[in-house]
C-alpha positions in Angstrom: 160.6 94.2 125.8 162.9 91.2 125.4 161.8 90.7 121.8 163.3 94.0 120.6 166.1 93.6 118.1 169.7 93.7 119.6 170.4 97.0 117.7 167.5 98.6 119.6 169.0 97.7 122.9 172.4 99.0 121.8 170.8 102.3 120.7 169.1 102.8 124.0 172.3 102.2 125.9 174.3 104.5 123.7 171.7 107.3 124.1 172.2 107.4 127.8 175.9 108.4 127.3 177.1 111.9 126.4 178.1 111.8 122.8 181.6 112.9 121.7 180.1 115.1 119.0 176.9 115.9 117.3 177.8 113.7 114.3 178.5 110.8 116.6 175.1 111.3 118.4 173.3 111.4 115.1 174.9 108.2 113.9 174.0 106.5 117.2 170.3 107.5 116.8 169.7 107.2 113.1 171.6 104.0 112.3 169.5 101.7 114.6 166.3 103.4 113.5 167.2 102.8 109.8 168.2 99.2 110.6 164.9 98.6 112.4 162.9 100.1 109.5 164.8 98.0 107.1 164.0 94.9 109.0 160.4 95.8 109.3 160.2 96.5 105.5 161.9 93.2 104.8 159.4 91.3 107.0 156.5 93.2 105.4 157.8 92.3 102.0 158.0 88.6 102.9 154.5 88.6 104.3 153.3 90.2 101.0 155.1 87.6 98.9 153.7 84.8 101.0 150.2 86.1 100.6 150.6 86.4 96.8 151.7 82.7 96.7 148.7 81.6 98.8 146.2 83.6 96.7 147.6 82.2 93.5 147.4 78.7 95.0 143.8 79.3 96.0 142.8 80.5 92.5 144.5 77.5 90.9 143.3 74.7 93.3 139.7 75.9 93.6 139.3 77.3 90.0 138.4 80.6 91.6 138.0 83.0 88.8 138.4 86.2 90.9 141.5 88.3 91.2 143.0 90.2 94.1 144.3 93.7 94.4 146.7 94.2 97.3 147.7 97.3 99.3 151.0 97.8 97.5 149.3 98.1 94.1 150.2 94.5 93.0 147.6 92.1 91.8 147.0 88.3 91.7 147.3 87.3 88.9 149.9 89.9 87.8 148.1 90.5 84.5 144.8 91.3 86.1 142.9 94.0 84.1 141.6 97.2 85.7 138.0 96.3 85.0 138.2 92.6 86.0 136.4 91.3 89.1 138.7 91.4 92.1 138.8 91.4 95.9 140.6 94.5 97.1 142.6 94.4 100.3 143.5 97.8 101.6 146.2 96.9 104.2 147.9 93.9 105.8 145.9 94.5 108.9 142.9 93.1 107.0 144.7 89.8 106.6 145.8 89.8 110.2 142.2 90.4 111.4 140.9 87.6 109.3 143.6 85.2 110.5 142.9 85.9 114.2 139.1 86.1 114.0 137.8 84.6 110.8 134.1 85.3 111.4 131.1 87.2 110.0 131.6 90.2 112.3 135.2 90.7 111.1 134.1 90.5 107.5 131.3 93.0 108.0 133.5 95.5 109.8 136.2 95.3 107.1 133.6 95.6 104.4 131.7 98.7 105.8 135.0 100.5 106.5 136.1 99.9 102.8 139.2 98.0 103.9 137.9 94.9 102.1 136.1 95.7 98.9 135.1 94.4 95.4 136.2 96.1 92.2 134.9 95.4 88.8 131.6 94.0 90.0 129.2 93.4 93.0 128.7 90.9 95.7 126.4 89.0 93.3 129.2 88.7 90.8 131.5 87.4 93.5 129.0 84.8 94.7 128.3 83.7 91.2 132.0 82.8 90.8 132.5 81.2 94.2 134.1 77.8 94.2 131.6 75.0 93.4 133.0 72.8 96.2 132.0 72.2 99.8 134.0 73.6 102.7 135.5 70.2 103.5 136.5 69.7 99.8 138.1 73.2 99.9 140.3 72.3 102.9 141.3 69.0 101.2 142.2 70.8 98.0 144.5 73.4 99.6 148.1 72.9 100.7 147.7 73.1 104.5 151.4 73.8 105.1 151.2 76.8 102.8 148.0 78.1 104.4 149.3 77.8 108.0 152.8 79.2 107.2 151.2 82.2 105.5 148.7 82.8 108.3 151.5 82.6 110.9 153.3 85.5 109.3 150.3 87.7 109.9 149.5 86.5 113.4 151.1 89.3 115.3 150.5 92.1 112.7 148.2 94.8 114.2 144.7 94.6 112.8 144.6 98.3 111.9 141.5 100.5 111.9 138.7 101.6 111.8 136.2 99.1 113.2 133.0 101.2 112.9 130.5 98.6 114.0 132.4 96.9 116.8 130.3 98.5 119.6 127.0 97.8 117.9 125.3 95.0 119.8 121.8 94.7 118.6 122.0 91.0 119.2 122.0 91.8 122.9 118.8 94.0 122.6 115.9 93.2 124.8 113.3 91.0 123.2 110.9 90.5 126.1 107.9 91.7 124.2 107.5 94.8 126.4 106.4 98.1 124.8 109.7 99.8 125.5 111.7 96.9 124.0 109.5 96.6 120.9 109.6 100.4 120.3 113.4 100.6 120.7 114.0 97.7 118.3 111.6 98.9 115.7 112.9 102.5 115.7 116.5 101.3 115.4 115.7 99.9 111.9 112.8 101.9 110.5 113.5 105.4 111.8 116.8 105.4 109.9 115.6 108.0 107.4 112.5 108.2 105.2 114.7 109.8 102.5 117.1 106.9 102.6 114.4 104.3 102.2 112.9 106.3 99.3 116.2 105.8 97.4 115.5 102.1 96.8 111.8 101.4 97.6 108.9 101.9 95.2 106.8 105.1 95.1 104.4 103.7 97.6 107.2 102.9 100.1 106.3 99.3 100.4 109.1 97.5 102.4 108.0 93.8 102.0 108.2 91.1 99.4 106.8 92.2 96.0 104.8 90.0 93.7 106.1 89.7 90.1 103.4 88.7 87.7 105.7 89.3 84.7 109.4 88.9 84.2 109.8 92.4 82.9 108.1 94.1 85.8 109.9 96.7 87.9 109.5 97.1 91.7 106.7 99.6 91.4 104.5 97.3 89.3 105.3 94.2 91.5 104.5 96.0 94.7 101.1 97.2 93.3 100.4 93.6 92.4 101.3 92.5 95.9 99.0 95.0 97.5 96.2 93.9 95.3 96.9 90.2 96.0 96.7 90.8 99.7 93.3 92.5 99.3 92.0 89.7 97.1 93.1 87.0 99.5 91.4 88.8 102.4 88.2 89.1 100.2 87.9 92.8 101.1 84.5 94.3 100.5 83.3 97.9 100.8 82.4 98.9 104.3 84.5 96.3 106.0 87.2 97.1 108.6 90.8 96.2 108.1 93.6 96.3 110.6 97.2 96.4 109.3 99.6 95.4 112.1 102.9 97.1 111.4 101.6 99.3 108.6 104.9 100.8 107.6 104.6 103.9 105.4 100.9 103.3 104.8 100.9 101.5 101.4 98.4 98.7 102.2 95.9 100.7 104.2 95.7 103.5 101.6 95.5 100.9 98.7 92.7 99.0 100.4 90.7 102.1 101.2 91.1 103.6 97.7 90.4 100.4 95.6 88.3 98.3 97.9 86.3 100.8 99.9 87.2 99.5 103.4 87.8 101.5 106.5 91.5 100.7 107.4 93.4 101.2 110.5 97.2 100.9 110.7 99.6 100.7 113.7 103.3 101.2 113.9 106.0 101.9 116.5 108.3 103.9 114.1 107.9 107.6 114.5 109.1 108.4 110.9 106.9 105.9 109.4 103.9 107.2 111.3 104.6 110.8 110.3 105.0 109.8 106.6 101.8 107.6 106.6 99.8 110.4 108.3 100.8 112.9 105.7 100.1 110.4 102.9 96.6 109.8 104.2 96.0 113.5 104.4 97.3 114.2 100.9 95.1 111.4 99.4 92.0 112.8 101.2 91.5 109.5 103.0 91.0 110.8 106.6 87.5 109.5 106.7 88.5 106.0 105.8 92.1 105.5 107.1 93.3 106.0 110.7 96.7 105.5 112.2 98.1 104.8 115.7 101.6 105.0 117.0 101.0 102.0 119.3 102.3 98.5 120.2 100.2 95.8 118.5 99.4 94.1 121.8 97.7 97.3 123.1 95.4 97.8 120.1 91.7 97.8 120.9 88.6 97.1 118.8 87.2 94.5 116.5 88.0 94.0 112.8 86.6 92.1 109.9 90.0 91.4 108.4 93.6 91.7 109.7 96.9 91.7 107.8 100.4 91.3 109.2 102.9 91.7 106.4 106.4 90.8 107.6 106.0 92.5 110.9 106.0 89.1 112.7 109.8 88.7 112.4 110.1 91.5 115.0 107.9 89.8 117.6 110.4 87.3 119.0 109.9 83.5 119.4 109.1 83.8 123.2 106.3 86.3 122.4 104.4 84.3 119.9 101.6 83.3 122.3 100.9 87.0 123.1 100.9 87.8 119.4 98.5 85.2 118.2 96.2 85.7 121.1 96.1 89.4 120.3 95.2 88.8 116.7 92.5 86.3 117.7 91.1 88.8 120.2 90.9 91.6 117.5 89.4 89.5 114.8 85.7 88.9 114.4 84.3 85.3 114.1 85.0 84.0 110.6 87.2 87.0 110.0 90.2 86.5 107.8 93.8 86.9 108.8 96.7 87.1 106.3 100.0 86.2 107.8 103.0 87.0 105.6 106.3 86.2 107.2 109.9 85.2 106.4 110.7 81.7 107.6 113.7 79.5 108.1 113.8 75.9 107.0 112.1 73.4 109.3 114.2 71.7 111.9 115.6 68.2 112.1 116.3 68.9 115.7 114.4 71.6 117.6 117.3 72.3 120.1 119.9 72.8 117.4 117.5 74.8 115.3 117.0 77.4 118.0 120.7 78.1 118.1 121.5 81.2 116.0 123.7 80.7 113.0 126.5 83.3 112.6 124.7 85.1 109.8 121.4 85.2 111.9 123.3 86.7 114.8 124.9 89.3 112.6 121.5 90.3 111.1 120.2 90.8 114.7 123.3 92.6 115.7 123.5 95.2 112.9 120.1 95.3 111.2 117.2 93.9 113.1 117.7 94.0 116.9 115.3 91.7 118.7 114.3 89.9 115.4 113.8 86.2 115.2 112.4 84.0 112.4 110.4 80.9 112.9 109.6 78.1 110.4 106.4 77.5 108.5 105.4 74.5 110.7 105.7 76.6 113.8 103.5 79.4 112.4 100.8 76.9 111.3 100.9 75.1 114.7 100.5 78.4 116.5 97.7 79.5 114.3 95.8 76.3 115.1 96.8 76.4 118.7 95.4 79.9 119.2 92.0 79.5 117.5 92.5 79.9 113.8 91.7 77.6 110.8 94.4 77.6 108.2 93.1 77.7 104.6 95.9 78.6 102.2 99.7 78.8 102.2 101.6 80.2 99.3 105.4 80.4 99.0 106.9 83.6 97.6 110.6 82.9 98.0 111.6 83.6 94.4 109.6 86.8 94.5 111.7 88.0 97.5 115.0 87.1 95.7 113.9 89.5 92.9 112.6 92.1 95.3 115.7 92.4 97.4 117.9 92.3 94.2 116.0 95.3 92.8 116.3 97.1 96.1 120.0 96.5 96.1 120.5 97.7 92.5 118.4 100.8 93.2 120.4 101.6 96.3 123.7 101.0 94.4 122.5 103.4 91.7 121.7 106.0 94.3 124.8 105.3 96.4 126.1 108.9 96.5 122.8 110.2 97.7 122.5 107.4 100.3 126.0 108.3 101.7 124.9 111.9 102.1 121.8 110.8 103.9 123.1 108.1 106.3 126.9 107.9 105.7 129.2 105.6 103.9 129.3 102.9 106.6 125.5 102.5 106.8 125.2 102.6 103.0 127.8 99.8 102.6 126.1 97.8 105.4 122.7 98.0 103.7 124.1 97.1 100.3 125.6 93.9 101.9 122.4 93.2 103.8 120.2 93.5 100.7 122.6 91.4 98.6 122.8 88.8 101.3 119.1 88.6 101.6 118.6 88.2 97.8 121.2 85.4 97.7 119.7 83.6 100.7 116.2 83.7 99.1 117.6 82.6 95.8 119.4 79.6 97.4 116.4 78.6 99.5 118.2 79.2 102.8 115.2 81.2 103.9 111.7 81.5 102.5 108.6 83.7 102.8 105.0 82.5 103.0 101.6 84.0 102.8 99.2 82.1 105.1 95.5 82.8 105.1 93.6 81.8 108.2 90.2 82.5 109.7 89.0 82.8 113.3 87.7 79.3 113.9 84.0 78.7 114.3 81.6 75.8 113.7 80.2 75.4 110.3 81.2 76.7 106.9 84.2 79.1 106.7 82.5 81.3 104.1 85.4 81.0 101.6 84.8 79.9 98.0 85.6 76.2 97.4 88.4 77.1 94.9 90.9 80.0 94.6 90.8 80.4 90.8 89.3 83.9 91.1 92.3 85.2 93.0 94.7 84.9 90.1 92.3 85.4 87.2 93.3 88.5 85.2 95.7 89.9 87.8 98.6 90.2 85.3 96.4 92.2 82.8 94.6 94.4 85.3 97.6 96.0 86.9 
């Protein structure tokens, strides 16, 4: 307690003595408290002034055309309009938290709690106006003495509350490929609420990259085009059997059965997805052509002419890739076609460094996709060839996913009030940030998504046409 002000020590000593009168006692108590409050207010004011100077300096040096709204109602710049894009800081604990732990987890917790917010725009608007300089150039441009002196003033300030996601540790989830681990990880993400997903997905509830064949197309049109492109690439024909690994809410299996005459089987580990897809199959009268299982992919039995895995692969985990590709090969008939659609990171310059999770990847696993890991295209192709497949086609859909996730974000934002009623404000804000972050990452090329068509390797002809012209002919006009 040696750091308490001298007046506080005087007050505690005086309070131990019997006062001469009630007025004397009141003076002894109230004067030190008022003095302490005055000192605290003075220091708080100085911190606020220092922060204003730093923020003005950042705007000037970095040409950062975004304002700031501070907890006392002041703005930087002072003439900032009510509708202009700005970062809103709810209390000085926000600054203190960022000074002590300037990382992704701090930012996410501050964002989902609403203590750090954006007014007059969205995350997309903020990123569009980010400084067009590298991190090193940013550090060189700023006055280091001003930065450090301002940070020092907030170093011992309490970080405040709440911290709603601090105990969430999905990055520590088991990813051993066991049935229990797979089920727990899948259910954490997909069993959130069917009603919540319906607020931003298309009417068929397709939760994977859409395929935009026209710039004016909405998410519903683009998802129908995607389902049709999958069926075309698999060369589906009436009477064939199709397995959809990770069938979601049943969009692909129902589309394939309705429009291509196949007998389709879907597997998922998410209870709510399974119940929704089962009801959908029944309502469409497809019980004789579509079947469903609530089962781990590795335990599926049977033999299929065609297999699709549409962005389920990210949940498998790098260590479990051998089991995955061996299972697909076991289930696929000779010369059968397998369509592998998966998100992928950039290829590595160094394998060891590549396997280290970047902060944003760790955050995604912690809060959104426990157990999830993403490979790179070269790894997928190598594994396909290693485990008995012949690779025929690879198509990049990165730009399509940037548009898909942007439309999901905008639809969720438009239905924000309903989403908050369904899953709460914290989860809604988390998902808005997640969808915006995904869209920005795909737009920048930080990550990609690929459709890879392969067949179960045999001797002789593959049976595929020598060109792929028929796949794209007329697709924009037919849908």
